[in-house]
Structures are given as structure tokens and as C-alpha cells.
C-alpha positions as CSV (number, residue, x, y, z in Angstrom):
1,M,4.5,95.0,80.8
2,P,5.1,91.4,79.9
3,R,8.0,90.6,77.7
4,R,7.0,89.7,74.1
5,A,7.7,86.1,73.3
6,A,10.6,85.3,70.9
7,T,9.7,85.2,67.3
8,T,9.5,81.7,65.8
9,W,11.4,81.5,62.6
10,P,10.5,81.1,59.8
11,I,7.8,83.8,59.8
12,R,4.7,83.1,57.7
13,P,5.2,85.3,54.6
14,T,2.5,87.3,52.8
15,V,1.1,85.6,49.7
16,R,2.6,88.3,47.6
17,Y,6.0,87.9,49.1
18,A,5.9,84.1,48.9
19,R,5.3,84.4,45.2
20,H,8.1,86.9,44.8
21,L,10.4,84.7,46.8
22,A,9.8,81.6,44.7
23,E,10.5,83.4,41.5
24,A,13.6,85.1,42.9
25,L,15.0,81.8,44.2
26,R,14.4,80.0,40.9
27,L,16.1,82.7,38.8
28,E,19.1,83.1,41.2
29,T,19.6,79.4,41.2
30,V,19.7,79.2,37.4
31,G,21.9,82.3,37.4
32,G,24.3,80.6,39.8
33,I,24.7,77.7,37.5
34,I,25.4,80.0,34.5
35,M,27.9,81.9,36.6
36,L,29.7,78.7,37.5
37,A,29.9,77.8,33.8
38,A,31.3,81.3,33.0
39,T,33.9,80.9,35.8
40,L,35.0,77.5,34.6
41,A,35.3,78.9,31.0
42,A,37.4,81.8,32.2
43,L,39.7,79.5,34.2
44,V,40.1,77.1,31.2
45,W,40.9,80.0,28.9
46,A,43.3,81.7,31.3
47,N,45.2,78.5,31.8
48,S,45.3,77.5,28.1
49,P,48.0,78.3,25.4
50,W,45.7,81.3,24.4
51,S,45.8,83.0,27.8
52,A,47.3,86.1,26.3
53,A,44.1,86.6,24.3
54,Y,42.0,86.4,27.5
55,T,44.2,89.1,29.1
56,R,43.8,91.3,26.1
57,L,40.1,90.9,26.3
58,Q,40.0,91.8,29.9
59,H,41.9,95.0,29.3
60,L,40.2,96.0,26.0
61,E,39.4,99.7,26.5
62,I,36.0,101.0,25.6
63,S,35.9,104.6,26.7
64,P,34.6,107.1,24.2
65,P,36.2,110.5,24.9
66,W,32.9,112.3,24.9
67,L,31.8,110.2,28.0
68,D,34.8,111.6,29.9
69,L,35.0,108.4,32.1
70,G,38.7,107.9,31.9
71,H,40.3,104.6,30.9
72,M,37.5,102.0,31.1
73,D,38.4,98.5,30.0
74,L,36.0,95.6,29.9
75,Q,36.8,94.6,33.4
76,H,35.9,98.0,34.7
77,W,32.7,98.1,32.7
78,A,31.8,94.7,34.1
79,S,32.4,95.8,37.8
80,G,31.1,99.3,37.5
81,G,28.3,98.9,34.9
82,L,27.1,95.3,34.8
83,L,27.2,94.9,38.6
84,A,25.1,98.1,38.9
85,V,22.2,96.1,37.5
86,F,23.0,93.3,40.1
87,F,22.9,95.9,42.9
88,F,19.7,97.4,41.5
89,I,18.1,94.0,42.0
90,A,19.6,93.8,45.4
91,G,18.0,97.2,46.2
92,V,14.6,96.0,45.0
93,E,15.0,92.9,47.0
94,L,15.8,94.8,50.2
95,R,12.8,97.1,49.7
96,E,10.6,94.0,49.2
97,E,12.0,92.4,52.3
98,L,11.4,95.6,54.3
99,T,7.9,96.0,53.0
100,Y,6.5,92.5,52.8
101,G,9.2,90.0,53.8
102,E,11.1,88.9,56.9
103,L,12.6,92.4,57.5
104,R,9.3,94.2,57.8
105,N,9.3,93.7,61.6
106,P,12.7,94.3,63.2
107,R,12.1,91.8,66.0
108,D,10.9,89.1,63.5
109,A,14.1,89.7,61.5
110,A,16.4,89.2,64.4
111,L,17.6,85.7,63.4
112,P,18.9,86.4,59.8
113,V,20.0,90.0,60.6
114,I,22.1,89.1,63.6
115,A,23.5,86.1,61.7
116,A,24.4,88.4,58.8
117,C,26.0,91.0,60.9
118,A,28.1,88.5,62.8
119,G,28.9,86.9,59.5
120,V,30.4,90.2,58.3
121,A,32.3,91.2,61.5
122,L,34.1,88.0,62.3
123,P,35.5,87.4,58.8
124,A,36.9,90.9,58.8
125,L,38.5,90.4,62.2
126,I,40.0,87.1,61.1
127,F,41.4,88.6,57.9
128,L,43.0,91.4,59.8
129,A,44.5,89.0,62.4
130,V,46.0,86.7,59.7
131,S,47.3,89.5,57.4
132,A,48.6,91.8,60.2
133,G,51.9,93.3,59.3
134,E,51.6,92.9,55.5
135,P,52.0,96.2,53.7
136,G,48.6,97.5,52.5
137,A,46.8,94.4,53.8
138,A,44.3,96.3,55.8
139,R,42.6,97.8,52.7
140,G,41.2,94.3,51.9
141,W,39.5,93.7,55.3
142,A,36.0,93.7,53.6
143,V,36.9,91.1,50.9
144,P,35.8,88.1,53.0
145,T,32.6,89.7,54.3
146,A,30.3,89.0,51.4
147,T,28.1,86.0,50.4
148,D,27.3,85.3,46.8
149,I,23.6,84.4,46.8
150,A,23.4,83.1,43.2
151,F,26.4,80.7,43.7
152,A,25.2,79.6,47.1
153,L,21.7,78.9,45.9
154,A,23.1,76.9,43.0
155,V,25.1,74.7,45.4
156,L,22.0,74.4,47.6
157,A,19.9,73.3,44.7
158,V,22.3,70.7,43.6
159,T,23.2,69.2,47.0
160,F,20.0,69.6,48.9
161,S,17.1,69.8,46.4
162,S,14.6,68.7,49.0
163,C,15.6,71.3,51.5
164,P,12.7,73.1,53.3
165,A,11.6,76.4,51.8
166,P,12.3,78.3,55.0
167,L,16.0,77.3,54.7
168,R,16.2,78.9,51.3
169,A,14.3,82.0,52.6
170,F,16.8,82.2,55.5
171,L,19.7,82.2,53.1
172,L,18.1,84.8,50.8
173,T,17.3,87.1,53.7
174,L,20.8,86.7,55.1
175,A,22.3,87.5,51.6
176,V,20.1,90.6,51.2
177,V,21.3,92.0,54.6
178,D,24.8,91.0,53.6
179,D,24.5,93.0,50.3
180,L,23.3,96.1,52.1
181,I,26.3,96.0,54.4
182,A,28.6,95.4,51.4
183,I,27.4,98.3,49.4
184,T,27.6,100.6,52.5
185,I,31.2,99.4,53.0
186,I,32.0,100.1,49.3
187,A,30.5,103.6,49.6
188,V,32.1,104.6,52.9
189,F,35.5,102.9,52.7
190,Y,36.4,102.6,49.0
191,T,35.7,106.2,47.9
192,E,39.2,107.7,47.4
193,R,38.1,111.0,45.9
194,L,34.8,112.9,46.0
195,E,33.6,115.4,43.3
196,W,30.7,117.3,44.8
197,V,29.1,118.7,41.6
198,P,28.6,115.3,39.9
199,L,27.6,113.8,43.3
200,L,24.9,116.4,43.8
201,A,23.7,115.9,40.2
202,G,23.5,112.1,40.8
203,V,21.6,112.6,44.1
204,A,19.2,115.0,42.4
205,L,18.5,112.5,39.6
206,I,18.0,109.7,42.1
207,A,15.6,112.0,44.1
208,V,13.6,112.7,40.9
209,Y,13.4,108.9,40.3
210,G,12.1,108.4,43.8
211,A,9.6,111.2,43.5
212,L,8.2,109.8,40.2
213,Q,7.9,106.4,41.9
214,L,5.9,107.9,44.7
215,A,3.7,109.6,42.2
216,G,2.9,106.3,40.6
217,V,4.5,107.0,37.2
218,R,4.9,103.6,35.5
219,T,6.5,104.2,32.1
220,P,10.1,102.9,31.8
221,W,10.9,105.5,29.2
222,V,11.2,108.0,32.0
223,Y,13.1,105.8,34.4
224,V,15.7,104.3,32.1
225,P,17.3,107.7,31.1
226,L,17.1,108.9,34.7
227,A,18.9,105.7,35.9
228,V,21.6,105.9,33.3
229,L,22.3,109.5,34.1
230,A,22.3,108.9,37.8
231,W,24.8,106.0,37.3
232,Y,27.0,108.3,35.1
233,F,27.1,111.2,37.6
234,V,27.7,108.9,40.7
235,H,30.6,107.3,38.8
236,K,32.0,110.7,37.9
237,S,31.7,111.7,41.6
238,G,34.3,109.1,42.6
239,I,31.8,106.9,44.5
240,H,31.5,103.4,43.0
241,A,28.6,103.4,40.5
242,T,27.0,100.3,42.0
243,V,25.9,102.5,44.9
244,A,23.6,104.3,42.4
245,G,22.2,100.9,41.5
246,V,21.2,99.9,45.0
247,A,19.8,103.4,45.8
248,L,17.6,103.3,42.7
249,G,16.5,99.8,43.5
250,M,15.5,100.7,47.0
251,L,13.4,103.7,45.7
252,T,11.5,101.5,43.2
253,S,8.0,101.3,44.5
254,P,6.5,98.0,45.7
255,K,3.2,99.7,46.4
256,E,0.2,97.6,45.4
257,N,-2.7,99.1,43.4
258,S,-6.4,98.3,43.3
259,D,-6.0,95.7,40.6
260,P,-4.2,92.6,42.3
261,D,-3.3,91.3,38.8
262,R,-1.5,94.5,37.9
263,P,2.2,94.3,38.8
264,T,3.8,97.0,40.9
265,N,6.8,99.0,39.6
266,A,9.1,96.9,41.7
267,E,7.6,93.6,40.3
268,R,7.9,94.9,36.8
269,A,11.5,96.0,37.2
270,D,12.4,92.7,38.9
271,H,10.7,90.6,36.2
272,V,12.6,92.4,33.5
273,L,16.0,92.9,35.1
274,R,16.6,89.9,37.3
275,P,17.0,87.4,34.4
276,I,19.4,89.9,32.8
277,S,21.3,90.3,36.0
278,A,21.4,86.6,36.9
279,G,21.9,85.3,33.4
280,V,24.1,88.0,31.7
281,C,25.5,90.6,34.0
282,V,26.9,88.5,36.8
283,P,28.2,85.7,34.6
284,L,30.0,88.2,32.3
285,F,31.5,89.8,35.4
286,A,32.6,86.4,36.6
287,F,34.0,85.5,33.2
288,L,36.1,88.7,33.0
289,S,37.3,88.5,36.6
290,A,37.9,84.9,37.5
291,G,40.4,83.9,34.9
292,V,43.5,83.4,37.1
293,T,46.6,81.2,36.6
294,L,46.3,77.9,38.6
295,N,49.7,76.3,38.1
296,G,52.0,75.2,40.9
297,A,53.9,78.5,41.2
298,A,50.7,80.5,41.4
299,L,49.2,78.3,44.1
300,H,52.5,78.5,46.0
301,D,52.4,82.3,45.8
302,V,48.9,82.2,47.3
303,A,50.0,79.9,50.1
304,A,52.9,82.2,50.9
305,D,50.7,85.4,50.9
306,R,49.1,86.2,54.2
307,I,46.6,88.5,52.6
308,A,45.3,85.6,50.4
309,L,45.4,83.3,53.5
310,G,43.4,85.9,55.4
311,V,40.8,85.9,52.7
312,I,40.5,82.1,52.8
313,A,40.4,82.0,56.6
314,G,37.8,84.8,56.7
315,L,35.5,83.2,54.2
316,V,35.8,79.6,55.3
317,I,36.1,79.9,59.1
318,G,34.9,83.4,59.8
319,K,31.6,83.2,57.8
320,F,30.8,79.7,59.2
321,V,31.4,80.7,62.9
322,G,30.0,84.2,62.5
323,V,26.7,83.2,60.8
324,L,26.1,80.1,63.0
325,G,27.2,81.9,66.1
326,G,25.0,84.9,65.3
327,A,22.0,82.7,64.8
328,W,22.7,80.8,68.0
329,A,23.0,84.1,69.9
330,A,19.7,85.3,68.6
331,V,18.0,82.1,69.9
332,R,20.1,81.9,73.1
333,F,19.1,85.4,74.1
334,G,15.4,85.0,73.4
335,L,15.2,87.0,70.2
336,A,14.1,84.1,68.0
337,T,13.3,80.4,68.1
338,L,13.6,77.8,65.4
339,G,10.4,76.3,64.1
340,E,10.0,72.6,63.4
341,E,10.9,73.1,59.8
342,L,14.4,74.2,60.5
343,H,17.3,72.2,62.2
344,W,20.5,73.5,63.6
345,R,22.5,71.2,61.3
346,E,20.8,72.8,58.3
347,I,21.6,76.3,59.7
348,A,25.2,75.1,60.0
349,G,25.2,74.1,56.3
350,V,23.9,77.5,55.3
351,A,26.5,79.1,57.5
352,M,29.2,77.1,55.7
353,L,27.7,78.0,52.4
354,A,27.9,81.7,53.3
355,G,31.6,81.4,52.7
356,V,31.0,81.3,49.0
357,G,32.0,84.9,48.5
358,F,32.5,85.2,44.8
359,T,30.9,88.3,43.1
360,V,31.1,91.0,45.8
361,S,34.3,89.7,47.2
362,L,36.0,90.0,43.8
363,L,34.5,93.5,43.4
364,I,35.9,94.6,46.7
365,G,39.2,92.9,46.0
366,G,39.5,94.9,42.8
367,L,38.8,98.1,44.7
368,A,41.2,97.3,47.5
369,Y,44.2,96.0,45.6
370,T,45.2,97.8,42.4
371,D,48.4,95.8,41.9
372,P,47.5,93.1,39.3
373,A,49.6,90.4,41.0
374,Q,48.1,91.0,44.4
375,F,44.6,91.1,43.0
376,E,45.2,87.8,41.1
377,R,46.3,86.2,44.4
378,V,43.2,87.5,46.2
379,T,41.0,86.3,43.3
380,T,42.6,82.9,43.5
381,A,42.0,82.9,47.3
382,V,38.3,83.8,46.8
383,L,37.9,80.9,44.4
384,I,39.7,78.4,46.7
385,A,37.6,79.6,49.7
386,S,34.4,79.3,47.7
387,L,35.3,75.8,46.6
388,L,36.1,74.8,50.2
389,A,32.9,76.3,51.6
390,S,30.8,74.6,48.9
391,A,32.5,71.3,49.6
392,G,31.9,71.6,53.3
393,A,28.3,72.6,52.9
394,T,27.8,69.7,50.4
395,V,28.9,67.2,53.1
396,V,26.5,68.7,55.7
397,F,23.6,68.8,53.3
398,R,24.1,65.3,51.9
399,R,24.0,63.9,55.4
400,R,20.8,65.8,56.1
401,V,19.3,64.3,52.9
402,R,20.0,60.8,54.2
403,T,18.7,61.7,57.7
404,R,15.5,63.1,56.3
405,A,15.1,60.1,54.0
406,R,15.5,57.6,56.9
407,A,13.0,59.6,59.0
408,A,10.5,59.6,56.2
409,A,10.9,55.9,55.7
410,A,10.4,55.2,59.4
411,S,7.3,57.4,59.8
412,P,3.9,55.7,59.4
413,D,1.8,56.8,56.4
């Protein structure tokens, strides 16, 4: 039997998926800009004479006794509640990719999937190598493995506004696979206790949600209470509540109906919740998490902390080499080829941009390190790495802009 030819990437998307992709990219890009503004506001406040007020806001407890959720301050609500919406959208995105997008055919998905997997494995190994011997360091091996799609798309939009659409699609697909791996890591490696009764209740509610989706039920008045209760019981079980978000998102039906103008359940949920996630939930999480001290002493502590250095090396070096090396391996071993619309230097820029690890890296950092001082150093390291990755990608993309401009000027009309 003749060997099937390697898939040329990018793959021609379905009309429905192309429409969804354009809307998702637009909203995530705007959300990334809002998140950047929220991050800068947090840093300014945390380094102002009123920094104590910022700390009090972070640790303001809102945990009614009747909810029985323990001590939940605003930081915990942001990471466990607001990011559940973010991961719900990630679940919807993954289901969309598996049904209509680049992941619908495993062989066609080889390029971004292999790049994403290598871009998770290598940063973790680099982190472990740099931080080896530090007490408790190994708990943070997953911190440098995640890519923040909103932040990355915002940088891409500002520095390479004329970039080909397939490059944005490659980055989005890479980030979707990255998010799936991240939520699996959180569920498997960062669950310290497990309460079976709440877990079974949460699983049952998620199953009912999925069954209603399969049955074609459309009213949100059924789904919203189910989703909130599922989140509550998964949180009570000891598993991070964002896992409930991604499970519910993946079960939201993308099945089309006879009327092409009638949105599917997945499209309706995405249309309503993606702006809330990108414009409210993630920026608020960033605002409540990114406010760290950036004076000389604090930066010296980061430079002397091998855990923080491991995070920086993992995100800046590990992500770049892993993503670019994974993409090269997929092409080298005949699993994919690059189409004329993509260039290796642009793939290298995206690989560098993958080191922007912000949202999920901070989430995992908070789960891995409960000591406030260590978490602050890790947060600072994530911010430094994201800045370095953004700067490196900006240099690559600006050069590509000039190269494309010269090529366009030289080509005959």
C-alpha cells in the first residue's frame, strides 16, 4: 500500500470553521490588549505608595459560610471561578477544532500537535535541570509549559499586523492543544486531596449536561444551573474547578442543524462567553495576580532563585526550541509540509511568542507554590519571560514585515 503524502499545512478549513476562527482571533486579540492594560495597572498599583491597599484587595475574603468553600479571597475566586469561564471557552475551542478545524484529522494536525507537545516537554525538562536541588522546586515543573493565546495574539497583532492568516491559525491551534495538556496536568498533578462524593456528584451533573446537549436542548436556563453546580461540586472534590469548565466546554454541542443561519449550542455559548472571558475574566485574573514588587531587591531575589530562573529559561528557551524543533521534526519525518503561505522564520517567531506564558503559568504557579514569597518570585519570573519572549518575537516579525514589503515592491503588478 503506497504511503500517504505528507499533509501540506495550512489545511483548507471549512467555511464554518473559518468564520469561527476569524471571530475568535479578533476577540482574543482585543482581550490580550485589555489584559496587558490590567497587568500594567496591577504593577503600577503594587509598586506605588498605596501597595498595601492592593494586597488587601487581593486577600479580601468573600466566602459565605453556607457555600462551605473554605477561605476564598478574591485571588482564589479569580483563579478558580473566573478562569473556569476561560477554560470553558478553551473546551469549546478544542471541540470545534476536533470537529471542524485542524484537529479533525490526526495526520493533518501533526504539525501543530507535535510542536505543542515538544513545546510542553522541553520547558519542563529545562526547568527541572535549572532548579535541581532546590527544596520543593519540582512541584513547579509545569509552570513554564503553557502559552497565553490572548497575550500572544495581541503581540502578533501589534508587531505583524500583515501576517498571513495561516500563521494565526497555527498559533491558535498550538495554544488549544497547549491548553488541553495544561488542564490535564492540573487535574492529574495538582490535586492534593480527593473527595469522592462531591466528585461523583460533579461528574453526574457534567454527564447530564452532555446528555442534554446530545438531545438538542438549547435553553441556557437549564445549562447555567447545571454548570454552576458542576463547578461547585468539582471544587469541593479537591480537583481544581477549572477542570469542570473545560469538560463542560468540550461537551457543548457543535452539531449543525437544518437551518444554516441558526447558531449551534457551541456557537451561542462562544458568542456570549468569549467576550466575557477575554474582556473581563482573564483581565481581572491578571489584575489580581500580576501585582508584584519590581524594585532592585525583588529583582535580585529573582536572579538568585533557581526556581525563578528555571521558569525564565523554560519559557524563553524551552518554548522556542521545543515548538520550532517539534515543527521541524514533523516536516523532517514526512508528517507535514509547509505551504507557500508559511515561512520557517515566521514559525520561529511564533515559537518565540509561545514563551508568553502568562495566564495558565500564573495559575499553575499558585497551585505549585503556596509560600507567598516564592509565588511572587515565580510571578515576576513569568512576567520577565513573557516580556523577553515578546521582545524576541517582535524583532523576528518586524524583519519579516520589511522582507515582505521588499518582496511586494519588487514583484511586477
